VODODO-568166 format. One line per field, with one value per atom (N, C-alpha, C): residue number from 1; residue in one letter; atom name; x, y, z. Coordinates in Angstrom, 3 decimals, always signed. Layout:
N
i: c(NUM;...)
aa: c(A;...)
at: c(CA;...)
u: c(X;...)
v: c(Y;...)
w: c(Z;...)
***
This chain:
93
i: c(1;1;1;2;2;2;3;3;3;4;4;4;5;5;5;6;6;6;7;7;7;8;8;8;9;9;9;10;10;10;11;11;11;12;12;12;13;13;13;14;14;14;15;15;15;16;16;16;17;17;17;18;18;18;19;19;19;20;20;20;21;21;21;22;22;22;23;23;23;24;24;24;25;25;25;26;26;26;27;27;27;28;28;28;29;29;29;30;30;30;31;31;31;32;32;32;33;33;33;34;34;34;35;35;35;36;36;36;37;37;37;38;38;38;39;39;39;40;40;40;41;41;41;42;42;42;43;43;43;44;44;44;45;45;45;46;46;46;47;47;47;48;48;48;49;49;49;50;50;50;51;51;51;52;52;52;53;53;53;54;54;54;55;55;55;56;56;56;57;57;57;58;58;58;59;59;59;60;60;60;61;61;61;62;62;62;63;63;63;64;64;64;65;65;65;66;66;66;67;67;67;68;68;68;69;69;69;70;70;70;71;71;71;72;72;72;73;73;73;74;74;74;75;75;75;76;76;76;77;77;77;78;78;78;79;79;79;80;80;80;81;81;81;82;82;82;83;83;83;84;84;84;85;85;85;86;86;86;87;87;87;88;88;88;89;89;89;90;90;90;91;91;91;92;92;92;93;93;93)
aa: c(M;M;M;I;I;I;N;N;N;L;L;L;V;V;V;I;I;I;M;M;M;A;A;A;K;K;K;S;S;S;L;L;L;N;N;N;S;S;S;I;I;I;Y;Y;Y;A;A;A;V;V;V;N;N;N;H;H;H;V;V;V;E;E;E;N;N;N;G;G;G;N;N;N;F;F;F;L;L;L;E;E;E;G;G;G;V;V;V;I;I;I;A;A;A;I;I;I;P;P;P;A;A;A;R;R;R;R;R;R;A;A;A;L;L;L;E;E;E;K;K;K;E;E;E;K;K;K;I;I;I;N;N;N;S;S;S;L;L;L;E;E;E;K;K;K;L;L;L;S;S;S;A;A;A;Y;Y;Y;S;S;S;E;E;E;E;E;E;E;E;E;I;I;I;L;L;L;N;N;N;L;L;L;H;H;H;G;G;G;F;F;F;G;G;G;R;R;R;S;S;S;T;T;T;I;I;I;E;E;E;K;K;K;L;L;L;K;K;K;D;D;D;Y;Y;Y;M;M;M;K;K;K;E;E;E;H;H;H;Q;Q;Q;V;V;V;S;S;S;F;F;F;K;K;K;N;N;N;N;N;N;D;D;D;L;L;L;P;P;P;D;D;D;F;F;F;L;L;L;V;V;V;R;R;R)
at: c(N;CA;C;N;CA;C;N;CA;C;N;CA;C;N;CA;C;N;CA;C;N;CA;C;N;CA;C;N;CA;C;N;CA;C;N;CA;C;N;CA;C;N;CA;C;N;CA;C;N;CA;C;N;CA;C;N;CA;C;N;CA;C;N;CA;C;N;CA;C;N;CA;C;N;CA;C;N;CA;C;N;CA;C;N;CA;C;N;CA;C;N;CA;C;N;CA;C;N;CA;C;N;CA;C;N;CA;C;N;CA;C;N;CA;C;N;CA;C;N;CA;C;N;CA;C;N;CA;C;N;CA;C;N;CA;C;N;CA;C;N;CA;C;N;CA;C;N;CA;C;N;CA;C;N;CA;C;N;CA;C;N;CA;C;N;CA;C;N;CA;C;N;CA;C;N;CA;C;N;CA;C;N;CA;C;N;CA;C;N;CA;C;N;CA;C;N;CA;C;N;CA;C;N;CA;C;N;CA;C;N;CA;C;N;CA;C;N;CA;C;N;CA;C;N;CA;C;N;CA;C;N;CA;C;N;CA;C;N;CA;C;N;CA;C;N;CA;C;N;CA;C;N;CA;C;N;CA;C;N;CA;C;N;CA;C;N;CA;C;N;CA;C;N;CA;C;N;CA;C;N;CA;C;N;CA;C;N;CA;C;N;CA;C;N;CA;C;N;CA;C;N;CA;C;N;CA;C;N;CA;C;N;CA;C;N;CA;C;N;CA;C;N;CA;C)
u: c(+135.527;+135.688;+136.394;+136.130;+136.712;+138.429;+138.687;+139.916;+140.926;+140.399;+140.608;+141.147;+139.913;+140.292;+141.751;+141.786;+142.567;+143.790;+143.861;+145.026;+145.315;+144.421;+144.991;+145.547;+144.900;+145.405;+146.842;+147.205;+148.467;+149.581;+149.186;+149.766;+150.281;+149.161;+149.303;+150.013;+150.230;+151.400;+152.673;+152.732;+154.210;+154.686;+153.865;+153.934;+154.216;+153.883;+153.867;+155.204;+155.688;+156.679;+158.056;+157.890;+159.429;+159.525;+158.323;+158.462;+158.850;+159.583;+160.230;+160.118;+159.482;+159.574;+160.532;+161.146;+162.505;+162.083;+162.595;+162.483;+161.225;+160.274;+159.052;+158.598;+159.364;+158.929;+158.393;+157.227;+156.737;+156.250;+156.422;+155.822;+154.183;+153.926;+152.711;+152.229;+153.200;+152.738;+153.624;+155.015;+155.884;+156.228;+156.834;+157.458;+158.644;+159.531;+160.312;+161.650;+161.704;+162.947;+163.210;+161.992;+161.916;+162.549;+161.920;+162.154;+163.262;+163.923;+165.590;+166.431;+165.971;+166.859;+167.129;+165.429;+165.750;+166.510;+166.254;+167.296;+168.699;+169.103;+170.804;+170.964;+170.049;+170.641;+169.983;+169.749;+169.458;+168.444;+167.188;+165.870;+165.219;+164.735;+164.114;+162.793;+162.549;+161.208;+160.999;+159.473;+159.327;+159.918;+160.388;+160.958;+162.430;+163.247;+164.287;+163.982;+162.600;+162.835;+162.104;+161.560;+161.151;+162.427;+163.350;+164.886;+165.494;+164.587;+165.199;+164.131;+164.531;+163.730;+162.880;+161.563;+161.516;+162.195;+163.040;+164.099;+165.236;+165.667;+166.658;+166.260;+164.937;+164.002;+164.006;+163.486;+163.230;+164.387;+165.924;+166.976;+167.312;+166.855;+167.266;+166.465;+167.148;+166.728;+165.337;+164.605;+162.877;+162.090;+162.258;+161.327;+161.306;+159.790;+159.133;+158.263;+157.551;+156.450;+155.360;+155.029;+153.886;+154.034;+155.572;+155.948;+155.912;+156.347;+156.504;+155.139;+154.140;+152.630;+152.170;+152.536;+152.161;+152.609;+153.947;+154.610;+154.326;+153.962;+153.515;+152.146;+151.315;+150.092;+150.069;+150.883;+151.229;+151.682;+152.839;+153.361;+152.324;+151.263;+150.290;+149.525;+149.090;+148.087;+148.639;+150.110;+150.944;+151.635;+151.046;+151.340;+152.891;+153.559;+154.568;+154.899;+155.997;+156.368;+157.536;+158.184;+159.416;+160.041;+161.219;+161.928;+161.597;+161.686;+161.200;+160.884;+160.393;+160.063;+160.975;+162.205;+163.156;+162.563;+161.359;+161.035;+160.844;+161.202;+160.865;+159.234;+158.505;+156.805;+156.220;+156.776;+156.572;+156.397;+156.927;+156.884;+155.794;+155.371;+154.638;+153.085;+152.511;+150.997;+150.147)
v: c(+64.953;+65.301;+66.343;+67.545;+68.939;+68.534;+68.064;+67.854;+67.101;+66.147;+65.299;+66.366;+67.231;+68.222;+69.531;+69.910;+70.398;+70.041;+68.717;+67.897;+67.640;+67.451;+67.285;+68.375;+69.547;+70.894;+71.463;+70.706;+70.947;+70.294;+68.702;+67.662;+68.339;+68.901;+69.560;+70.278;+71.297;+72.747;+72.033;+71.145;+70.743;+69.685;+69.137;+68.561;+69.534;+70.424;+71.760;+71.826;+71.964;+72.946;+72.394;+71.211;+69.985;+69.418;+68.999;+68.185;+68.982;+68.379;+68.709;+67.588;+68.054;+66.891;+67.573;+66.359;+66.805;+67.713;+69.010;+70.146;+70.687;+70.520;+70.847;+71.944;+72.697;+73.237;+74.502;+75.078;+76.250;+76.176;+74.541;+74.676;+75.191;+75.999;+76.286;+77.474;+77.964;+79.197;+80.648;+80.160;+81.370;+80.836;+81.976;+81.553;+80.895;+80.205;+79.309;+80.429;+81.643;+81.750;+82.485;+82.826;+82.799;+81.509;+80.397;+79.099;+78.887;+78.911;+78.859;+79.794;+80.870;+81.494;+81.000;+80.574;+80.109;+78.696;+77.772;+76.637;+77.073;+78.010;+78.438;+78.788;+78.975;+79.626;+78.480;+77.438;+76.196;+76.204;+77.116;+77.381;+76.330;+75.539;+74.186;+73.870;+74.925;+74.361;+75.626;+75.610;+76.820;+77.131;+75.985;+76.246;+77.403;+76.780;+77.437;+78.969;+78.886;+80.388;+81.274;+80.766;+81.796;+82.352;+81.541;+82.181;+83.125;+83.977;+85.215;+86.107;+87.577;+88.492;+88.977;+89.181;+89.784;+90.581;+91.335;+92.251;+91.396;+90.266;+89.090;+88.437;+88.021;+87.546;+88.359;+89.669;+90.332;+90.636;+90.892;+90.969;+89.605;+88.808;+87.578;+87.799;+87.153;+87.546;+86.554;+87.242;+87.013;+87.218;+88.112;+88.430;+89.884;+90.173;+91.631;+91.548;+92.653;+92.907;+91.740;+91.441;+90.273;+89.070;+88.590;+87.026;+87.338;+88.342;+88.445;+87.990;+88.846;+88.736;+87.502;+86.769;+85.190;+84.875;+84.820;+83.592;+84.008;+85.451;+85.527;+84.988;+84.958;+84.237;+82.927;+82.397;+80.638;+80.481;+81.314;+81.172;+81.298;+82.271;+82.447;+81.394;+80.920;+79.553;+78.350;+78.428;+77.433;+77.820;+78.868;+79.573;+79.688;+80.270;+80.655;+81.918;+82.418;+83.962;+84.394;+85.469;+85.528;+86.148;+86.269;+86.508;+87.448;+88.596;+90.240;+90.814;+92.217;+93.004;+94.194;+94.128;+94.956;+96.344;+96.200;+96.861;+97.991;+99.090;+100.478;+100.706;+101.467;+101.759;+101.905;+102.614;+103.006;+101.673;+100.706;+99.654;+98.092;+98.490;+97.525;+98.048;+96.738;+97.240;+97.328)
w: c(+118.279;+116.835;+116.402;+117.273;+117.359;+117.331;+118.527;+118.705;+117.519;+116.853;+115.870;+114.627;+114.640;+113.478;+113.657;+115.224;+115.514;+115.547;+115.894;+115.827;+114.087;+113.231;+111.757;+110.900;+111.712;+111.075;+111.791;+113.055;+113.688;+112.750;+112.633;+111.751;+110.295;+109.884;+108.493;+108.233;+109.288;+109.409;+109.508;+110.293;+110.892;+109.380;+108.804;+107.452;+106.482;+106.295;+105.371;+105.534;+106.530;+106.870;+106.459;+107.040;+107.102;+105.713;+104.925;+104.003;+102.626;+101.909;+100.669;+99.829;+98.670;+97.420;+96.409;+95.928;+94.993;+94.236;+94.215;+93.358;+93.365;+93.984;+93.941;+94.952;+95.935;+96.545;+96.368;+96.619;+96.179;+94.506;+94.101;+92.555;+92.566;+91.479;+91.651;+92.553;+93.392;+94.154;+93.476;+93.246;+92.655;+91.645;+90.456;+89.165;+89.263;+88.371;+88.229;+88.551;+88.061;+88.409;+89.858;+90.703;+91.980;+92.769;+92.446;+92.960;+92.905;+91.387;+91.236;+92.155;+92.328;+92.945;+94.576;+95.315;+96.580;+96.471;+95.481;+95.231;+95.458;+94.687;+94.720;+96.336;+96.751;+98.344;+99.245;+98.496;+99.753;+100.340;+100.063;+100.701;+99.961;+100.757;+100.053;+101.081;+102.318;+102.931;+103.736;+104.194;+104.815;+105.790;+106.542;+107.905;+107.490;+106.258;+105.874;+105.348;+104.835;+104.639;+105.489;+106.727;+107.682;+108.517;+108.161;+108.774;+108.209;+106.979;+106.375;+106.536;+106.307;+106.008;+104.618;+104.892;+103.780;+102.871;+103.106;+102.657;+101.838;+102.693;+102.219;+100.892;+100.961;+99.853;+98.643;+99.004;+97.774;+97.112;+97.884;+96.965;+96.266;+96.327;+94.930;+93.857;+92.860;+91.689;+91.318;+90.613;+90.547;+91.562;+92.704;+93.794;+93.448;+93.463;+93.347;+94.241;+94.433;+95.289;+95.115;+93.824;+93.555;+94.015;+93.513;+94.330;+95.825;+96.237;+97.819;+98.419;+98.089;+98.394;+98.230;+96.982;+96.717;+97.899;+98.126;+98.824;+100.828;+100.759;+102.249;+102.334;+101.397;+101.553;+101.765;+100.873;+101.236;+102.623;+103.067;+104.259;+105.571;+105.184;+106.423;+106.431;+105.477;+105.116;+106.095;+106.386;+106.691;+108.216;+108.632;+109.988;+110.117;+109.064;+109.484;+108.317;+109.011;+108.591;+108.204;+107.940;+107.503;+109.072;+109.021;+110.258;+110.938;+110.474;+110.476;+109.363;+109.560;+108.639;+108.686;+107.857;+107.425;+106.420;+105.993;+105.133;+105.088;+104.470;+105.219;+104.963;+105.845;+105.566;+104.446;+103.735;+102.469;+101.401;+101.611;+100.839;+101.414;+102.801;+103.338;+103.412;+103.065;+102.350;+103.960)
***
């Protein structure tokens, strides 16, 4: 039974990283302007998002500290993270 739970969690993570529904990527997680900015950059999955640094995403229209924190929490839930952390120490929590 425990093996099934572990397997299910692993499959869920793979599914979440690779699955994209038409235009619904991150709907309900971040606001529309930020989602549009990701769409403009052709970032439509967590896998693609993880290829960017936090600083690169912060430079996009619609992204501020609050949106980045929501995004980081969502990514952490799905065992995904940004490429690296290029932010100065005073901006990192």
